[in-house]
C-alpha positions as CSV (number, residue, x, y, z in Angstrom):
1,M,-48.1,-4.3,13.1
2,Q,-48.2,-4.7,9.4
3,R,-45.7,-7.6,9.6
4,A,-47.7,-9.2,12.4
5,S,-50.8,-9.1,10.3
6,Q,-49.3,-11.0,7.4
7,P,-50.0,-14.7,7.3
8,R,-46.8,-16.6,8.4
9,S,-47.3,-19.1,5.5
10,A,-47.2,-16.2,3.0
11,F,-43.8,-15.1,4.3
12,W,-42.3,-18.6,4.1
13,S,-43.7,-19.2,0.6
14,A,-42.4,-15.8,-0.7
15,A,-38.9,-16.0,0.8
16,P,-37.7,-19.0,-1.2
17,L,-39.2,-17.6,-4.4
18,V,-37.4,-14.2,-4.0
19,S,-34.2,-16.1,-3.2
20,R,-34.4,-18.3,-6.2
21,I,-35.1,-15.4,-8.6
22,V,-32.3,-13.3,-7.3
23,T,-29.8,-16.2,-7.1
24,F,-30.6,-17.3,-10.7
25,G,-30.3,-13.7,-12.0
26,A,-26.9,-13.2,-10.3
27,A,-25.6,-16.5,-11.5
28,A,-26.7,-15.8,-15.0
29,T,-25.1,-12.4,-14.9
30,V,-21.7,-13.9,-13.8
31,V,-21.8,-16.6,-16.4
32,A,-22.8,-14.1,-19.2
33,G,-20.1,-11.7,-18.2
34,L,-17.3,-14.3,-18.1
35,S,-18.5,-15.8,-21.4
36,I,-18.7,-12.5,-23.2
37,R,-15.3,-11.5,-22.0
38,A,-13.8,-14.8,-23.1
39,A,-15.4,-14.6,-26.5
40,T,-14.9,-10.9,-27.3
41,G,-12.5,-9.4,-24.7
42,K,-15.1,-6.7,-24.1
43,L,-17.2,-5.4,-21.2
44,G,-14.5,-3.1,-19.7
45,T,-13.1,-5.3,-16.9
46,D,-10.8,-8.3,-16.7
47,L,-13.3,-10.5,-14.8
48,P,-16.8,-9.1,-15.4
49,P,-19.0,-8.3,-13.5
50,F,-16.1,-7.9,-11.0
51,V,-13.3,-5.4,-11.0
52,M,-10.5,-7.8,-10.2
53,A,-8.1,-10.2,-11.9
54,W,-7.0,-13.7,-11.2
55,S,-3.6,-13.3,-9.5
56,P,-2.9,-15.7,-6.5
57,R,-0.3,-14.4,-4.1
58,V,0.6,-15.2,-0.5
59,S,2.9,-13.1,1.7
60,P,4.8,-14.5,4.6
61,L,2.3,-12.7,6.8
62,A,-0.8,-14.5,5.3
63,A,-0.9,-16.9,8.3
64,L,-1.3,-13.9,10.6
65,S,-4.2,-12.7,8.4
66,G,-5.9,-16.1,8.8
67,V,-5.3,-16.2,12.6
68,T,-6.7,-12.6,13.0
69,L,-9.9,-13.5,11.1
70,A,-10.4,-16.8,12.9
71,A,-9.8,-15.1,16.3
72,G,-12.3,-12.4,15.4
73,A,-14.9,-14.9,14.3
74,L,-14.4,-16.9,17.5
75,V,-14.6,-14.0,20.0
76,A,-17.2,-11.8,18.3
77,P,-20.4,-13.7,19.1
78,R,-19.3,-14.0,22.8
79,A,-18.6,-10.3,22.9
80,A,-22.0,-9.6,21.5
81,R,-23.6,-11.5,24.3
82,A,-21.5,-10.2,27.2
83,L,-20.7,-6.6,26.6
84,R,-22.8,-3.5,27.4
85,P,-23.8,-1.3,24.5
86,A,-21.0,1.3,24.9
87,A,-18.3,-1.4,25.4
88,F,-19.7,-3.4,22.5
89,A,-19.5,-0.3,20.2
90,A,-15.9,0.2,21.2
91,F,-15.2,-3.5,20.6
92,L,-16.7,-3.2,17.1
93,F,-14.4,-0.3,16.4
94,G,-11.3,-2.3,17.5
95,L,-12.5,-5.4,15.7
96,G,-13.0,-3.5,12.4
97,L,-9.5,-2.1,12.6
98,A,-7.9,-5.5,13.5
99,L,-9.7,-7.4,10.8
100,G,-9.0,-4.9,8.1
101,L,-5.4,-4.4,8.9
102,G,-4.9,-8.2,9.5
103,L,-6.5,-9.2,6.2
104,N,-4.6,-6.7,4.1
105,L,-1.3,-8.2,5.2
106,A,-2.0,-11.3,3.2
107,R,-0.6,-10.4,-0.3
108,H,2.2,-7.9,0.1
109,G,2.5,-7.2,3.9
110,V,2.3,-3.8,5.6
111,H,2.8,-1.9,2.4
112,D,-0.7,-2.8,1.2
113,W,-2.2,-0.7,4.0
114,Y,-1.3,2.4,2.1
115,A,0.0,1.3,-1.3
116,I,-3.1,2.6,-3.2
117,F,-2.2,6.2,-2.2
118,D,1.6,5.7,-2.8
119,T,2.7,7.5,-5.9
120,S,6.4,6.4,-5.6
121,P,7.8,3.8,-8.0
122,G,6.9,1.0,-5.5
123,G,3.4,2.1,-5.1
124,S,0.1,1.2,-6.8
125,F,-0.4,1.8,-10.5
126,E,-3.8,3.3,-9.4
127,A,-2.2,5.9,-7.1
128,P,-1.9,8.7,-9.7
129,N,-5.7,8.5,-10.0
130,E,-6.2,9.0,-6.3
131,Y,-6.5,12.1,-4.1
132,L,-2.9,13.1,-3.1
133,P,-1.9,14.1,-6.7
134,G,-4.8,16.6,-6.6
135,L,-3.4,18.6,-3.6
136,P,-1.6,21.1,-5.8
137,E,-5.0,22.4,-6.9
138,L,-5.1,24.0,-3.4
139,S,-1.8,25.9,-3.9
140,Y,-3.7,29.1,-4.4
141,G,-5.7,28.7,-1.2
142,V,-9.1,27.3,-0.1
143,R,-11.2,30.2,-1.5
144,F,-9.7,29.9,-5.0
145,F,-9.9,26.1,-5.0
146,L,-13.6,26.1,-4.1
147,D,-14.5,28.9,-6.4
148,R,-12.8,27.2,-9.4
149,F,-13.4,23.6,-8.5
150,A,-16.0,22.9,-11.3
151,E,-13.5,24.3,-13.8
152,M,-10.7,22.2,-12.4
153,V,-12.6,18.9,-12.5
154,P,-11.8,17.9,-16.2
155,A,-8.0,18.2,-15.5
156,A,-8.1,16.6,-12.0
157,P,-7.1,13.0,-11.1
158,V,-9.9,10.6,-11.7
159,N,-11.1,10.2,-8.1
160,V,-10.9,13.9,-7.4
161,A,-12.9,14.6,-10.5
162,G,-15.4,11.9,-9.5
163,H,-16.3,13.5,-6.1
164,P,-17.1,16.8,-4.5
165,P,-14.2,18.7,-3.0
166,G,-14.7,17.6,0.7
167,L,-12.0,15.1,1.1
168,L,-9.3,17.0,-0.8
169,L,-10.1,20.1,1.2
170,S,-9.9,18.0,4.4
171,L,-6.5,16.7,3.5
172,H,-5.3,20.2,3.0
173,V,-6.7,21.5,6.2
174,L,-5.4,18.6,8.2
175,G,-2.0,18.9,6.6
176,I,-2.0,15.3,5.3
177,S,0.1,14.9,2.2
178,T,1.6,11.4,2.5
179,A,0.2,8.0,1.6
180,K,0.6,6.7,5.1
181,G,-1.2,9.8,6.5
182,M,-4.1,9.4,4.1
183,A,-4.4,5.7,4.8
184,A,-4.5,6.4,8.6
185,L,-7.3,9.0,8.1
186,C,-9.4,6.6,6.0
187,L,-8.8,3.7,8.4
188,G,-9.6,5.7,11.5
189,V,-12.8,7.1,10.2
190,G,-13.8,4.1,8.2
191,A,-13.5,1.7,11.2
192,L,-16.5,3.6,12.7
193,T,-18.6,1.7,10.2
194,A,-19.1,-1.3,12.4
195,P,-20.3,0.6,15.5
196,L,-22.4,2.9,13.4
197,S,-24.1,-0.2,11.9
198,Y,-24.8,-1.4,15.4
199,D,-26.3,2.0,16.2
200,L,-28.5,1.9,13.1
201,G,-29.5,-1.7,13.7
202,R,-30.5,-0.9,17.3
203,T,-32.9,1.8,16.0
204,L,-34.4,-0.4,13.3
205,V,-34.4,-4.0,14.5
206,G,-33.6,-3.8,18.2
207,D,-30.4,-4.2,20.3
208,G,-29.9,-7.9,19.7
209,R,-30.2,-7.9,16.0
210,G,-28.4,-4.6,15.9
211,R,-25.4,-6.3,17.5
212,S,-25.5,-8.8,14.7
213,A,-25.6,-6.0,12.1
214,G,-22.5,-4.5,13.7
215,L,-20.6,-7.8,13.5
216,L,-21.8,-8.5,10.0
217,A,-20.4,-5.1,8.9
218,A,-17.1,-5.8,10.7
219,F,-16.7,-9.0,8.6
220,A,-18.3,-8.0,5.3
221,P,-15.7,-8.9,2.6
222,S,-16.1,-5.8,0.5
223,L,-15.6,-3.6,3.4
224,L,-12.4,-5.5,4.4
225,V,-11.0,-6.0,0.9
226,F,-12.0,-2.8,-0.9
227,G,-12.9,-0.6,2.0
228,V,-9.8,-0.6,4.3
229,T,-7.6,0.5,1.4
230,S,-9.8,3.2,-0.2
231,A,-11.3,6.6,0.6
232,D,-14.7,5.0,0.1
233,Y,-14.4,3.5,3.6
234,L,-14.4,7.0,5.0
235,Y,-17.4,7.9,2.9
236,T,-19.2,4.9,4.2
237,A,-18.8,6.0,7.8
238,L,-20.0,9.5,6.9
239,G,-23.1,8.4,5.1
240,L,-23.9,5.8,7.8
241,A,-23.7,8.4,10.5
242,S,-26.3,10.5,8.7
243,A,-28.6,7.5,8.2
244,A,-28.3,6.5,11.8
245,L,-29.6,10.0,12.8
246,L,-32.2,10.3,10.1
247,T,-33.9,7.1,11.2
248,R,-34.3,8.1,14.8
249,A,-37.8,8.8,16.0
250,R,-37.2,12.2,17.6
251,P,-37.1,15.5,15.6
252,T,-33.7,16.7,16.9
253,P,-31.6,13.7,15.8
254,R,-33.4,13.9,12.4
255,L,-32.5,17.6,12.0
256,L,-28.9,16.7,12.9
257,G,-29.0,13.9,10.4
258,A,-30.1,16.2,7.7
259,A,-27.2,18.5,8.4
260,A,-24.9,15.4,8.5
261,A,-26.3,14.2,5.2
262,A,-25.5,17.6,3.6
263,V,-21.9,17.5,4.9
264,A,-21.6,13.9,3.7
265,A,-22.7,14.8,0.2
266,F,-19.9,17.4,0.1
267,F,-17.6,14.4,0.1
268,S,-19.3,12.0,-2.2
269,W,-22.2,12.4,-4.6
270,L,-23.3,8.8,-3.9
271,L,-24.1,9.7,-0.3
272,L,-27.2,11.6,-1.6
273,A,-28.7,8.1,-1.8
274,L,-28.6,7.7,2.0
275,P,-31.4,10.3,2.8
276,A,-33.5,8.6,0.1
277,W,-32.9,5.2,1.8
278,A,-33.8,6.7,5.2
279,A,-37.0,8.3,3.8
280,I,-38.2,5.0,2.5
281,V,-37.5,3.4,5.9
282,V,-39.4,6.2,7.6
283,W,-42.3,5.9,5.1
284,R,-42.6,2.2,5.8
285,R,-42.5,2.7,9.5
286,E,-44.3,6.0,10.0
287,G,-46.1,6.9,6.8
288,P,-45.7,9.2,3.9
289,R,-46.0,12.5,5.8
290,A,-43.0,11.7,8.0
291,A,-41.0,10.7,5.0
292,L,-41.8,13.9,3.1
293,L,-40.8,16.0,6.2
294,L,-37.5,14.1,6.3
295,L,-36.8,14.7,2.7
296,A,-37.7,18.4,3.1
297,A,-35.3,18.7,6.0
298,C,-32.5,17.1,4.0
299,G,-33.2,19.2,0.9
300,L,-33.1,22.4,3.0
301,A,-29.9,21.4,4.7
302,L,-28.3,20.6,1.3
303,V,-29.4,23.9,-0.2
304,A,-28.3,25.8,2.9
305,L,-24.8,24.4,2.9
306,N,-24.1,24.7,-0.8
307,G,-25.8,28.1,-0.9
308,A,-23.6,29.4,2.0
309,L,-20.5,28.1,0.1
310,A,-21.6,29.7,-3.1
311,L,-22.1,33.1,-1.3
312,W,-18.9,32.8,0.7
313,V,-16.4,31.5,-1.9
314,G,-18.4,31.0,-5.1
315,Y,-18.5,27.2,-5.0
316,D,-20.8,25.9,-7.8
317,A,-22.2,22.5,-6.7
318,I,-24.4,22.1,-9.7
319,G,-21.5,23.0,-12.1
320,A,-19.2,20.5,-10.2
321,L,-21.8,17.8,-10.6
322,H,-22.2,18.4,-14.3
323,A,-18.4,18.5,-14.8
324,T,-18.1,15.1,-12.9
325,G,-20.9,13.6,-15.2
326,S,-19.0,14.8,-18.3
327,V,-15.7,13.3,-17.1
328,Y,-17.4,10.0,-16.2
329,H,-19.1,9.7,-19.6
330,H,-15.8,10.2,-21.4
331,S,-14.0,7.7,-19.1
332,I,-13.7,4.0,-19.3
333,A,-17.4,3.9,-18.6
334,R,-18.0,4.6,-22.3
335,V,-16.8,1.0,-23.2
336,R,-18.9,-0.6,-20.5
337,P,-22.3,-1.4,-22.1
338,Y,-25.3,-0.4,-20.1
339,E,-27.3,-3.5,-21.1
340,F,-24.8,-5.7,-19.2
341,W,-23.9,-3.5,-16.3
342,V,-27.4,-2.7,-15.3
343,F,-27.4,-6.3,-14.0
344,G,-23.6,-6.6,-13.5
345,S,-23.2,-3.7,-11.1
346,P,-25.7,-4.9,-8.4
347,T,-24.5,-8.5,-8.9
348,A,-20.8,-7.6,-8.3
349,W,-21.8,-5.5,-5.3
350,A,-24.0,-8.1,-3.7
351,V,-21.5,-11.0,-4.2
352,M,-18.6,-9.1,-2.8
353,A,-20.6,-7.7,0.1
354,G,-20.9,-11.3,1.3
355,L,-22.4,-14.4,-0.2
356,A,-23.6,-15.4,3.3
357,L,-25.6,-12.2,3.6
358,A,-27.8,-12.9,0.6
359,A,-30.2,-15.4,2.1
360,P,-31.0,-13.5,5.4
361,A,-31.3,-10.2,3.4
362,L,-33.7,-11.8,0.9
363,R,-35.7,-13.3,3.8
364,A,-36.0,-9.8,5.2
365,L,-37.0,-8.4,1.8
366,A,-39.7,-11.1,1.5
367,A,-41.0,-10.2,4.9
368,R,-41.1,-6.5,3.8
369,E,-38.7,-5.3,6.5
370,P,-38.3,-1.5,6.0
371,A,-34.5,-1.6,5.8
372,A,-34.5,-4.4,3.2
373,V,-37.3,-2.8,1.1
374,A,-35.5,0.6,1.2
375,L,-32.2,-0.9,0.2
376,A,-33.7,-2.9,-2.7
377,A,-35.3,0.3,-4.0
378,V,-32.0,2.3,-3.8
379,I,-30.0,-0.5,-5.5
380,A,-32.5,-0.8,-8.3
381,V,-32.6,2.9,-9.0
382,S,-28.8,3.2,-8.8
383,A,-28.4,0.3,-11.3
384,V,-31.1,1.6,-13.7
385,L,-29.6,5.2,-13.7
386,G,-26.4,3.6,-15.0
387,F,-24.2,6.3,-13.5
388,T,-22.0,3.7,-12.0
389,K,-21.1,0.9,-14.4
390,A,-18.7,-1.6,-12.7
391,E,-16.5,-0.9,-9.7
392,T,-19.5,-1.1,-7.4
393,E,-17.7,-3.4,-5.0
394,R,-15.9,-0.2,-4.0
395,I,-18.1,2.7,-5.1
396,W,-21.2,1.2,-3.5
397,L,-19.5,0.5,-0.2
398,P,-21.9,2.9,1.7
399,F,-24.7,0.5,0.9
400,V,-23.0,-2.5,2.5
401,P,-23.8,-1.6,6.1
402,L,-27.5,-1.1,5.1
403,L,-27.3,-4.7,3.7
404,C,-25.9,-5.8,7.0
405,V,-28.8,-4.2,8.9
406,A,-31.3,-5.8,6.5
407,A,-29.6,-9.2,6.8
408,S,-29.6,-9.0,10.6
409,A,-33.4,-8.8,10.5
410,G,-33.6,-12.1,8.6
411,L,-30.8,-13.9,10.5
412,P,-31.6,-16.2,13.4
413,S,-29.1,-15.6,16.3
414,R,-28.0,-19.3,16.2
415,R,-26.8,-18.8,12.7
416,L,-24.7,-15.7,13.4
417,S,-21.5,-17.5,14.2
418,P,-21.4,-19.7,11.0
419,V,-22.2,-16.6,8.9
420,L,-19.3,-14.7,10.4
421,W,-16.9,-17.7,9.6
422,L,-18.2,-17.8,6.0
423,L,-17.7,-14.1,5.6
424,A,-14.2,-14.3,7.0
425,A,-13.4,-17.2,4.6
426,Q,-14.7,-15.3,1.6
427,A,-12.7,-12.2,2.5
428,L,-9.5,-14.2,2.9
429,A,-10.0,-16.2,-0.3
430,V,-10.6,-13.1,-2.4
431,E,-7.6,-11.3,-0.9
432,L,-5.3,-14.2,-1.6
433,L,-6.6,-15.3,-5.1
434,F,-7.4,-12.0,-6.8
435,Q,-5.8,-8.6,-7.5
436,T,-8.5,-6.2,-6.6
437,I,-6.5,-2.9,-7.0
438,W,-7.9,-1.5,-3.7
């Protein structure tokens, strides 16, 4: 009703202005980053504001990557029109798997599906900083591990130290100790991102645009390039599941969403932002009282879970968070100046999420769509806090499906197919031309 009451001319005059301001700011940030890097060698990455390096490479299977992406872009819009909701959700799951696996053949073949977790001599140089090298910390059992987790953080591999213990504990319980096994877990859970984006979109913008949101998530370059080969893909699905429940209208799904959000935050500190995003959406749609109730439910669930773990095994969530903060501030982040990265982090995230998503998302923001307004607020706060300086193409992956939902609200259905082709082309170009680590 609020959107309907706004003069249509006001929307069309605001949208280009918002788009120009954001586009100019992003372009200026990229130019400044590259210029400063060329002149001084500083800013903390090879190609600021991006975490990647110019390194063209094409494997013999690159043609298969291109064919997979093209076939997906050709078939996806037709599937969106023809399939029933359950069948379309299953299609999105398969599409996400196919596109991710297909694209990540393009540089080094099948090995790239799990290389990031492979600590052998032929694996990635980043693998020692990942999760599998942290499994020995569980050698004394689950109770000791959780009780002493905060004290273990300073000596743990970087990614273990940067997150709560949820994923490492899951690997131990599931008996996963190999690079291939961990890759399969991250791929299998992460591929739920596209159908969950559809579910969230159905709630917020209706079934038709929700289908567009699911397809946009399946083709989003950062999810394909950085997501498929990282644990953050799994985190994205966990956070999105909680957001999809929290934004439902009925109390029961929201209570389940609060519980899911607490569990998700046991895997990644970043996922604490998802309840905040959902609360802003609910506030815009239903008013401040509903938003406060939602936040209260999430807070209670978070306290209940961590309180139960504290009583049961002595897990100290606050101590773990402080230890993570200390490790981060003594890491490479200390050579990344806040003044640049407060702009560089959101710019890198937005560009790699998909250039073709920018215009429809900004149209939705100009129209004050709840999903777009909430995302803008979360991104702004995340950037200003400065806890994540660079690497947001990967670390902020859980925000990408929210961008897809926002973009679907500003994307006419006739433009869906061209946007999917553009996203596929960007993903393939980045994969072939740059070394992105993940």
